[in-house]
N, C-alpha and C positions, 0 to 999 in steps of 0.2 A: 504494500500500500504506500502511495506517495506520502511524503512528509507533510503534515498539516501545518498551515500557516495562518496568521492573521485571525480574522473573525471566526473561521471554521475551527481553529484550534481552541479559541476561547469558548465556543459553544460546546465542544467535546469535553473540555476541562470542567465546565459547569455541570454537564450531564453526569460525568463520572462522580463528581462531588455529590450530586443529588442522589445517585444510586447508593453511595456509601451512607448518606444520611437516612434514607428510607430503610436500609437494612439494619441500621442501628436502632431504629424504631420498631423493628420486628416485622417489617413488610418485605415479603419475598417478591422481587421485581422480575423474576424469570419463573413464572408459574409452572407447575406440573400439569395442570389442567384448568379449564374454566368450569367452575362448579355448576353453572347454569347451561352448559352446552347442549343438554338434551332438549331445552326449551328454545334454543336459538333458531331464528329464521333470518332470511336475507333481507337486505334493505329494500330491494325492489318489491318483495312480497308484502312488506309493510305498506309501501306506497300504493300498491295495487288494491290491497284489502281496504284501506281507509281513504281512498281517493274522493269519496263522496262527503267527507266531513266538511262542515261549513267553517268559514274563517273564524279563528279564535275559539273554535269548539274543541272540547276535550272528549275523547272517545270513551273514557272509562275502562279502556282495555290496556292491560300491561303486556308488553312485548320485550323480548331479549334479542339483542344484536351483538355482534363482535366483529372487529376488524382493525384497520390501521387508522390512526389519527392523522388527517391530512392538513389540519390547521385549526387554530383556536383563537378566539377573540372575546373581549369583555366589554359590555356596555352597561355601566351602573350595576343594577341588581341582576341583570341578565348576562349569562356567560354562554358561549356557544363553541362547539367543536364539531368537525365533520368526521364521520367514520366511514371508511371505504372497505367494502368486502368484495367477494368474488363477482357479484352481479351488479354492483353500483355503489352508491353512497347515500348517506342520510344525515341530516343535521340533528345534533343532540343539544338540548337546552339544560343548563343548570341555573336555577333561579334561587337567589339568596332569599332567606326567610321561608322558603318552601321545602328546603332539603336539609338534611342533617349536616353537622360540622364535618363529619367523616366524608360525605360526598363532596363538599366544598374543598376539603383538603386534597381529595383525590384529583379534582379538576386542576388545582394549582400544581400538582405533582406531574401531570402528564405533559408531554412535549410532542410536537409534530413528529410523526414517524413511529410513535409508540403503538403497541397493539393492546387493545382494551376490550373488555366486555361491559355491556351497558344493559340495565333493566330499567324500564320506565313506561309511563303512560303515553300513548300515541295522541298527538295534538296537531292542529293546523294553525300556523302563525297568522299574523295580520297580513303578511305578504302572500299567504296561500300555500306555504310550504309545509308538507307533512314532515313532522319532527318527532323526536322522542324526548319527553320531559323526564330527565334522569332521576331515579330514586336510588340507584346503586351504580357505582363505577368500580370495576376491577382492573387494576393494571396487570396485564398478563406478560408483557415483554417491554422492557425499556430499550429504546433505540439510542445507541451511543452516537452514531454519526447522523447529521442532519440530512433530510431529503433535499434533492435539488429544488431550485426555485419552482414554484407551482406553475408559473407562466412561461418562464424561460426554458424549463425542462433540461434535457440533455441535448446539447447542440452538436457536439463532436461525434461524428459517425463511428469512429473506432471505440470511443468510450461508451457509446450507446449499446453497441453490440457486445462489448466486453463485460459491461455491467447490465446485462439484459433484464435482470430482476428489477433494477431501478426503472428501466425503460417501460416495463410492464406496469409497475406501480403508477408511473406518471402519465402513461398514455393508454387510455381506455381502448382505443382502436387496436393497439398491439395485443392487449389482453384478449380481445374478441377474436383476433386473427388466429391465435393458437387454439382457441376453443373450436373455431371453424376447421382448423387442420385436423383435429380429432374427429370431427364429423366427416371430413373428407375420407379418411382411411376407414372409419367404421362403416360408412355407407357403402364403400367399395367391398369391404369384407362381407357385409350383410347381403349385398347383391349377389356375390358369387356363391355364398352358402345357400341362398334361396334357389340358385340355379343348379344346385346339386354338387358343387365343388367341395372337396375336402381340403381343409387348411393343414399344411405340413410344415416341418422344420428341416432344413438341410444345413450342412456344415458351413461355418464362416471361414475356417482354416482349411486350405486345400493343398494337396501335393502339386496340382497342376492348375494354372490360371485359365480356366475354360469357360465357355458359354458366352463369350463376347469378344469383340475386338477392342482391347483396352490395355493400358499399361498398369500392372498390379503393384500393390505394396508388398514388400517381402519382410518377413520377420523370422525369428528363430525359435523353434520348439525345443526347450531345454531337455525335457524328459526323454524325447526321442532323438535328441541331437540332430535335428533336421530343419533345414530351411523350408518354410511354408509360405503360401500366398494368402492374403486376405481376399475373399471372393470378389470377383468383378461382375458377377451376375447373381440373380436371386435363385441360385441352385438349379440353373437350366439343365445341366447334364445329370444332376441328381434327380430332378423331377422326371426326366425322361427315363431314368432307370426305374422309377416308380411306375411309369407306364408299362415298361417291360414286365414289372412285377404283377401287373394286373389292375392297378388303380386306373380309373378312366378319366377322372377330373380332379386335378390338384391345383393348389395355389399357395403362395407364400408371400407374406409382407414382412420386410426386414431391412436391415442396413447392408449396404454394399460399398465397396471402396475402389476408387480409381485414381492412380497416382499421376494426375494430369493437370492441365491448366485450369485456372479459375476465371470465370467471367459471370455475366448476369444470368446465364442459363446453367452453368456447370459448377458442381461441387465435387469434392473428393470423397466425402463421407455423407451418404444420403440414403433415404428410404425408397425402396422400389417394391412394386408388386409384379409377380409373374404367375401366369396360369398356363396349364397344359391340359388339352382337351382331346381325348382319344376318339378316333373314328370320324373326324371331320377334317376339312381343309381350311385354308386361309379365308375363303369366302364366308364360311360360318363364323370365323373369328371376327371379321369386319362387321358383320351384322350384330353380334353380341356386344362388341366394343362400342358401337354407336349407341346402343341401348344403355350400356353401363355408364358412358360418359354423361349422357343426359340425366340419368338418375343421380349420379354423384354431384353434378353441377347443381341440381335442384336442392339436394340435401345440404350442400356446402354454402352456396350463395343465394339460393332461392330464385334462380333465374338461369336461362340458357344463353344469356348475353353477357359478355364481359369485354373489357378493353385491356390489351397487353401489347407492349412493344410497338406502339403506334398503329395497331390494328384494332378494328372493331369486329368482334366475332359473334355470330349468332348461330349456335349449334342447333337451333330449331329449323334452319334452312336445309335444303337438299344438300347432302354431302357429295362433293365433287370427287372425281377420280383423276389423278394426275399420273401420266406415264413418265418414268425417269428420263429416258432418252428423248422422247418427244418434247418434254418441257425444256430440257437443255437446248435442243435444236431450235425451238421457238424463241427462246430468250437470248441465245448467244450465237446461233448459226453453226454450232459444232455438233456433228454426228459422232457421238462418243464411240459407237461401235466401229465406225470407219476411220476415225481420227487416230493419228499416232500420238505417242507420248509427247513428242515435240510440239505437235499441233495444240494439244491441251495446255502445255506450259506456256506457249505463246499467247493463247487466249487469256490465261490467268494473269499474265504480265500486263496485257492490254487492259484488263479489268481492274488492275491494281489489287488483286486478291493475294493475300499472304499464303504461301505454300512451301512445301518441302520438295524440291526438285529431285531428291534422291529416292523418293518412294516410287512405287510402280504406277503405271498408267491409270489404273482404276482408283487408287487413292486420290489421284489428281482429279479424276472425273467426279469423284464425290465432293471435292472442294468446289468444283464448277457448279455442281448441284446446289451447294450451300448458298452460292450467289443467287441462284434462281428462286430458291424457296422463300427468301426474304420478301418477295413480292406477293406471296400467296397468303391471304388471310384465313382461308379455309371457311368452314370445316371441310375436310376432305381426306382422301387416302392416296398416298404415293404408292404406285405399283411398278412392276417391270424392272426391278433392280437387276443389274448384271450379276451373273453367277459368282464372279470374282470378289464381289463385295459382301457375299452372303454364304459363308462356308458351312452353315448349318441348315440352310433352307433347301427345300425340295425343288428340283428343276421343273420349269414350266413345261406343260405338255404342248403348248402352242409354239414356243420359241425356246430352243435349248440354250440360247445365250442368256436367258433370264431365269429368275426363280419365282416361286409363288410366295411373295412377301408383300407386306403392306406396312406403311408407317402413317400414323395419324398426323395430319398437318393442321396446326392451329397457330395463328398469329405469326406467320413466317418461320415457323420452326417445327421440328418433329416432336410430338408429344405422345409417343407410344410406338412400339415396334413389334410386329408379329409375322409369322409365316407358317406355311405347311412344313412340318418338321421332316428333315431328311431321315429316313429309316432304312436306307440301303447301306449296310455296313461297309461294303467294298467302296462305294462312292464316297462315303464319309471318310474312310481311311485315306483315300487318294487326295481328298481336299485337305485333310490334316497334314499330309506330307507336303503338299504345295505351300500351306501356311508356314510350315517349318522352314522351307527354303527362303520364304520372304523374311522370316525372323533372322536367319543367318546373314541376310543382306542388310540388316539394320532396321527393319520395320518393327518398332516397339509394340505395335498393336496386333501383330500377327498372333494367331492362336497356337497354343501348344498341341502337340500330338498326344491325345489322351487315349492310350491303348486300352485302358480298362473300360472306357465308355464304348469303344468300338467292339470290345468283347461282349459287352452287354447287348449291343445292337444285334450281334450275331445270334443271340437267343430269340430275337424277334420282338420288335416294337410295332404296335399298330399304327396306322396312319394317324396323324394328330396335327393340331394347330397349337402353337405356343405364342404367348403375348406378354409383353412387359411394359410398364409405365412407371415413371419416377415421380417424385414430388415436384418436378418442374411443372406438371399440370396444375398443381395447387398454386404455385407461384404465379402462373398465368391467370388463374381465377382471381387472385388478389391484385393482379396488375403490378407486381413488385419483383425485384431481382431475387434469385433463388436464395442467396445468403440471408436476405432480409426475413425470409420465411422460416428460418431455422432458429429455434429458441436460443441455442448456445453454439454458434458456429466456431470452428477451430480457428484460433488466431495466434499470432506470435505472442510470447509472454510480454507483459508490460515491462517497461524499463524500470529498474529499481536501483537505488543507491546502496542498498544493503547487500552484503556478500551473499552470493547464491551459487552453490556448487552443484545444483541439480543437474546441469548438463553433464558435468564430469561424472556424477554418480550414474546417470543414464548410460553414458558410454561404457563405464565399468561393468554395468549389468549386461550390456550387449556382448561384451568381450567374454564374460563368464559363460 
C-alpha cells in the first residue's frame, strides 16, 4: 500500500485512535455476526413495500437493514447517514430527544465506509424520501481507510481496476454489471441443460496444448516432475473423448488460458463455454446457437439490441451468412484460394494491416479476413473456412478446400466458433502432422500432435457438432472492453517503496 500523506493520513490516524477508544469501552468494532441478521431485508425492498406512505407519515413498522455507511451529516436535532447494501441504499435518521444516548453515541462513532446494522421504524420525510428512523445502530466493521470522494470517485483507470472492490462500492453500474454477468452464464447453463446437455468437468492441466490454435502457458508439475500446459480450450479433445464414451450432449463452462496479446477483445485468462452434440452437423449447431444467443441476451440485458465497437446490433433481425473467400474477394479483390502468399502480403501492406510475414499463406489470409469482418455488424454466420485454418473440422462435402465450420459475427468480430467435428482418425492424424510441421517452422499457434486423442478416435466417435463462446459476448452486450468486464483482471503489481522479495521467492519455487 502506498504511503499515506496529508489529510488521508490524518483521517486514518483519527480512525485508529477511535477504534482503540471504542475497544477500551468494551465495544467490539469487528463483529462476529449481526444479531438481527435473520430479520434483515434490503433497502430496495423497504422502499418498494412502503412507497405509498404519505409525506411525514410514520409506518408503525420496524425494519432491519445492514450495509456500508456512504456519508453522514447533522442538522440540529436531526442526524442522517446513508446505508448502501447489495440492491441500493436508504437514508437513516437519528433524531435527538427521540432515541437513547446509546444510539446517539453510536451515530457519533460511525464514519463513512463503516459497515453497520440498523433497526428502526420506516418513515417518509418532508422531501418524500423513504427512510429508517433508527432505534438501534450496531457497528459491525470499522473502516480504517476513507472511501474515495463520492462524486469524484476513482478516476485513474489502473487504480480503478486494481482496487475493483472500491470501484464496485462507488459505482452502482459496475455492481449491476457483475450481477448481469452471473445471469449471462447461468442463463446459458440453464438453456443447455433444458436442451438435454450434460455439464462436465475436464482437466485444466494438460500434457498437450490441444483443441485450439493458440499459444499456451507452461508450468511445472512438481509431483510428476513434468512440464504441463494450462488448457487453451474448454476441454475440446476431452469432451470428444466423452462422445467416444457414449455421452451424446456435453458442455463445460470454465476458465481457459492463452499466452497472447491483450486488447479490447482479448484476455489471457477468461471464461469460455463449449458444447459437443452427437449425431448432428454444423447446421444444427447454427440453429441452436441463434436460439441460445437470443435467450441469453434477453436474460442478461432484457433486449436483442445492443451497441458495441461502433456497431448497432439487432439479433432479432434475419441472421446473414457470410462466405470466407467471397467476403474477402468482395472487400479486397483477393481470391484467397488462387492468390499466392506474396499476393496476400502485398494486399496486407497496401491495407496497412499488421502481420507476420513468416507465417504461412493461410494465417495471412485470416489476417485479411480480420480486415473485412470489421465492416460487418451482423448478426450472422461466417462459413466456408479453408481447411488449413481448421485442423479439427470436418471437410465440406461440397468443396474439399473448405470445412463445415461457422463463426458467429457480431459487431465486427467473431463471437463464437463451431463446426462439424472431424471423426476420421486417419484424416485427423494427417492434419496433426501438418500442424506439427508448421510448429517446427515457428508458428506458435500450431496444434500439437495428440496421439492419445487420435487413438480414441480410432475406437469410433459419432458425427457431432462442437461450439465454443467466450465472455467476449458478454463484453459486447455491455458495450465495454473485455478487461472492463472482469471483476479482478490480472495486472502488474503496484509499485511499492517497501522491500519485496516475492519475485525472487517465485523464481526459487520454479527452480525447485
